[in-house]
N, C-alpha and C positions, 0 to 999 in steps of 0.2 A: 597118252598125249594126243592132242588134236593134230590134224593134218594141215589145215589151212591157216594162213596168217591171220585172216579176219574171222574165221569160224571158231567160236568158243568151244571148249570141250563140253561134252554132255555130262554134267556133274550129277552124281548120284543123289537121290533123295534119301534122307536118313530115317532110320527106324527108332532112333533114340538120340537125345541130346545130353551130353555129359558136360556139366558146367563146373569147371574148376574155380574155386573162390566164391562159392555160393553164399558163404557167410560174410563176405566182404562188403565194403561200402558201395562199390559200383553195382553189385547185385541187388543190394537193398534199395538204392535210390532209383536205379534204371532198369535192371534186367528183370527182376521179379515182377514189378508192375507191368512191364511190357509183355512178359509171358502170360500173365493173367489176361491182358487184353487180347492176346492171340487166341487163347482158349475161348474167350467170350465171342470172338468173331468166327470161330470155327477153323482158324488157320493153323492151330497147333493141336495135333491129335496124338503126338508121340510122347512117351514118358521122358521126364527130366530127372537125371541122376546127378545130384550135387556131389562134389568132392571138396572137403575142407579139413583143415587141421583143428578140429573142434570136437567136443564131446557130445554133440547133438545126436539124437536118434531121429527117425522119420517124423514123429509127432512134433518134436521141437522144431524141425525144419518147417513143417507146415504152419506152426504157430508164428514163426518168424516171417514166413511168406505173407500170412494174413496181415501182420503188422506193417510190412513193407508196402503192400497194396493200399492199405488204409492211409498210411502216411503220405502216399502220392496223391491223396485227394480223390480217390476213386470210390464211388458208392458200390459196395460189394454186393453182388448178386449171389445169394447163397448157393443156388444150383450151379452157377458157373464156378464158384470157388470150390465146390465139392468135386467137380470134374478136374479142376486144376490140382487140388490137393491129392486126389487119387493117383495122379501120375508122378508125384514128387517122392523121391527117396534120396538117401544120402550114404556115401561111403566116407568114412573118416580116417585120418591118418596123416603122417608127415609126408610131404611131397618128395622128400629125399629118401624115403623108405620104400624099397621094392615091394614090401608086403602090402602097402597101400594099393599098389597097382595090380597086385595079385587079387585083392578083394574086388577091385574095379573090374577085372577080367571076368570074375564070377558074376558080377552084377549085370554085365552086358552080354553074357553068354546067350546065344539064341537070336540076337539081333543081326540082321544081314549087313547093315551099314550104320556107322555111328559118327556123329560129329562131336569132336572135343573142342570146347570153347574155353580159352584161357583168360579169365577175368582175374588175373593175378599180376603182381609186379613183373615188368619186363625182364628183370634179372633172373626170373625163374623159367622163362620161356624155353630156353635150350635144355635145361635140366629136366623139365617135365616132358618135353618131346622125346628126349633120349630114354627116359623111364618108360614112356608109352611103347617105344620101339622094343625095349628089352622084354616087355611083357607081351609082345606080339599085338599090341593094340593100335599099331599104325597100319595094319592091314584092314582093308575094307573100312577105311575111316578117313575123316577129313579133320584138319587142324585149323582152328580159327584163333588168331592172336589179336589182342587189343593194341591200341596205340600207346606210347610211341613206338614206331618200328625203328629201333636204333636211336642214338643220340647225336649222330653226325653221319656223314656219307660213308666213312670207313666201317663204322660199327653196324650200319644198316646192311652193307654188303656182307659183313661177317655173319650177322644174324641170319641172313638169307642162306648163306652157305651151310651154317650149322643146322637150321631147320630142314633144309632140302636134303640133308643126309638121311632124314627119317620120313619126310613127306614130300613127294614131288610137287611141282608148282600147280598142277591140276587139283591137288588135294591140300592146298595151303591158301587160306584167305586172310587178308589183313584189314582190320576194322578201322574205318574213319567214320564216326557216327554222323558227320555232316552228310555223307553220301546216302544215309538212310532218311534224311530230311526231305520230304516231298517238296517243300518250298525251295530248297536248293536245286533239286531236279527241275523245278519249274523254270529256273533260269534258262535251261536248254530248251524247254518246251516253248517258252515265250519267244525265244530268239528264232527257232527253226520252224515253228508251226504258224507263225504270223508274218505274212508278207508286209504288214504295216511296219514292223520293226526291222526286218532283215536288210532292206536297202540302206538304212541309216547307221547300221552297226559297223562303222568304218571310220578311219581316221579323217575322212573328208567331212564328217558330220559330228564326230565325238571330240570334244575339247579335252576332257579328262574324266577319269573314273575314280570314285572314292569308295573304299570298302572299310566298314567299321564293324568291329566286334567289341562292344562295350558292355561292361558289367558294373552295376552300382554297388555290388557287395565286395567284401575283401576276401582274403584267403581262408578266413575263419579257422577251422580246426585242421586244415590241410597244410599247415606250415612246413612240415618235414618233407612232404611230397613236393610241394610247389617250389621250395627253395632249391631243390636239386634239378628242377626243370626250367622254370621261368616262363615268361609270356611267349617268347619266341619259339621255344620247343613245344610248349603246351598247345598253342592254338594257331600260330602264324605259319609254321612250317607245314602243317597238315591242313587244318580246316580252311584257313584263308587262302592258301595256295590252290585248294580244290575249287573254291569259289572263283578265284581268278581264272582258273582253267575253264570252268563252265562259261564264264563271261567272254573269254577271248578265243576259244577253240573254233576250228572250222567244223562245219556239219559233217558227221560221220556218213560214210557211204551206205552203211547198212545199220539196222537197229539191233546191235548186240553189245555186250559189255566190252568185248575185246576191241571192236572198232572204236567205241567211245574212248577206251583207254589209249589207243594209239593216237587219236586226235588230241587228247590231253597231253600226252608225251610230246607231240610235235610243238604245241604252243609253249609248254614249259621249257622245252629244249631251246626255243627262240627267246626265252626270257633272260635278260642279263642277270648275272650274279649281283647281289646287293652291294652297293657302294657305301662304306661306313659314313662318308660325308653326306649321304642322303638318308640317314637314319637317325632316330632319336630314341634313347632308352630312358625310362623313368622308374622311380620306386616311390610308392605312396608313403607319406609320413606316418610313422607308427608300425611299418611292416617289420622292422627288426625286433620289435617287441613281441611278435607273435610266437607262441610256443612252437618249437621245432625249427625256427629260423635261426641261422648262425648270427651271433652278435654283430659282426661286421659284414654281413651279407652284401654282395654286389649283384644279386639276382634282380633282374628287371621284372616289374609288375606291369609295365607299360612299354609298348614298342610301336613306332611309326616309321614308315619308309616311303620313299618314292621309287617306283620301279618302271621299267620299260620292256616292251615286247618287240623285239627287232624282226618283225616280219612284214609282209606286204600290206596286211590289213591294219596293223597297229603302230607302225614306225612313227616315232615322235609323240605319241599320246602317253602322257604320264598316268600311271596307276598309283594312287596313294592308298596305303594301308595303315590302319591304326587299331590297336587293341589294348585293353588294360582292365585292371581291377580297380574298384573303389572310384569309379568315374561318376559322371553326373546322372546318367540313366543307364538302364539295361536295354540295349538295342543291337541287333545284328542286321545291318542294312547296307545295300549297295546304292550309290547315287551316281548315275551316268549323266554328266553335264554335256549338253549339246552345244555346238558352236552357235554364236549369236548371228543374226542376219547381217549381211554386209553393210547395210545402212541403218542408222538409228532414226526411224520415222515416227515413233509413237511415244517417246519419252516425255515425262512431265517437265516442268520448268526446272526442278532441282533433282530429278531422278533419272536413272538410266533404266532401260528395259532389262530385267533380269533374264538369264538364259532359261530355256526349257530344261527341265530335269525329269529323268525317269528313275523312280525309286523302287527297289525290291526289298521288302522286309522279309527276312528269311528265318526269323525266330520270334516267338511270342505271338503278337497279332500279325500273322503273316499276310502278305498281299502285295499288289503292284499298284503304283500310283504314278501318274504323269502330271507335272506342274506346267500348265499352259497359260498363255496370256489372253485376257479378254478386256474389252474396253469398259472403262468406268462410265457411268452416266454423266458425271461432271466433265466439262470441257477443260482441256489443258492440265489434266491431272495424271496423265499417263495410264498405261494399262494396269490391270490387277492380275495377280497370280491366282489361278483357280485349279485346285486339285481334282483330278478325275481318276477313278481306278476301281479296284476290286479288293474287298476284304475277303480273304479265302475262307475264313470260318463262317461268315454269313452266307456265302454262296455255296460252299462245298461241305459244310458241316464239320464235325470233329475231325481234326487232322491227326493222323496216326503218329504215335511217338516214333522218333527215329529208330529206337532200338526194337520196335515191333518189326520194322522192315529188315533191320540187321539180323535179328534172330530168325525171322522167317527165311531169309535168304540163306543163312547158315544151315538150317535144317533141310530146306528144299533144294539146295544146290544152285541158287541163283547168284551169280557173281556180280550183278549190277551194282550192289550197294557196297562193294569192297574196293580197296585201293589197288591200282595197277602198279606192279613193282617198278617198271622203268620210270613211271611218273613220280613215285615215291623218291627214287634216287635223284631225279632232277630237282625235286623240292629241296633235298639236302644240299645239292650243289648250289642252288640259288642263295641259300641263307649262309653258306659256309663262311664267307668273310666276316660275318658279324656275330657269330655264335658266342664267342668268349672274349670280348674286348677287354683291354686292360683298364680303360677309363670307368669309373663308377657311374651308375645311373644318376640322372637328375632327380631331385626331390619334387614331389607335387602334393597338393593338398587333397585329401579324400573329398569326393563330391565335386571335384573340378573336372576339366577335360584333359588332364595330364600336364606335363611340363610345357611352359610357354614356348620353348624352342620348337615344339612340334607344329606350332602355328606359322612358323617361318621356314618350313622345309623348302629347299630350292624349287622355284617355279610355282609354289602354291599361293594362290590368291587368298583363299580362306577355305576352311572346312565348312561344308554345308551343315546347317543345324539339324539335329535329330531330336525328336520328341519321344516321350514314353510310348506313344502310340503313333501308328502311321497316319491316321486320319484325325489327329487331334484338332488341327486348325481348320 
């Protein structure tokens, strides 16, 4: 354990990555393409040992990996893939069978330190951790668990207790893939590395903040998973709360993961628990017909809320959150609306001067944009809104996949991309009053922006329009 409150532990670098659930959907869509990219960039040089309840051999795993990388739209470099494939192997067997872990012990024999990554259903986390311990595989090892970390505050605390019986907190990492997204991290960089923004990031200048995580696709073939989770547990309690924390936290005193985690905890601790009267739940038409969804399901596919952070910086500033499936566009964006000038000097005859907006697009075409006012050439027509900003892809080139940073951190022992337990518990506290309401969700049409009730949340004048791209207009 580390000695200082702010000093993070010196986490060990791994000699091998053990990936439980390597045959699963998450590994196919996210992890295997990210591992290929890490090999391509030279950041992954250790072997990857998959564990799965399948009849595959090493060659079958390598073929599956090639298909997964190709399906991600990656142009495969044969020399790179050869290096990637050479490090891939698999141990097969039931996760409930100790013989599986005995075979795994043989497979990792000789490695000084191993990372065990659990890309498996959360219901198996405790069972697999206990099996690793019985096989002695919790020594000289780290455990990484995917989200969700529990399904409410009590279960999150119990999961922590169960896992910490086998892995202490310096050897337990909790994934929230938004923390591996460099565009999310750029929220903190934009705030604290630019004196242009720092002075106005305050209730004296900010009128309201809107955070949107919209997806234009439905739950598709994930009906059974999604119906047990819903929008609130799937993305609001974790991803959107992390974004709120980056937006509202105070600057850390030092640059390390623990100091950042403490500042996130402080701002989340100051955040009010959600008021059911300030929330809207929705379910898109046709959701109950999806395979795996209960016929009378009351699971929400849309959630919106008004929130407040009761501290010196943000008191009285509303934070509006919304997220949903089958909405009008796919966009993850933050819109910070600044207060209007005290006098209206430049409005046209029939218009008001709109407020300045600062937009952060943190998924897809990532970037930062400010909407400023300039004068039109015609007299008495009022000012026009002109966007200025940076498209990250144009300026910075290819953006790393979030899971590239997650997996690299898991192997290298870098905790920056992982969730801080006290902050996780605060997130569960914040959403606790609205997790399982008795009232059914409101219906909404696919392709819309959700239930109309979300447009009249208390205090909300209107949601700011989001386009498919940040710089469309």
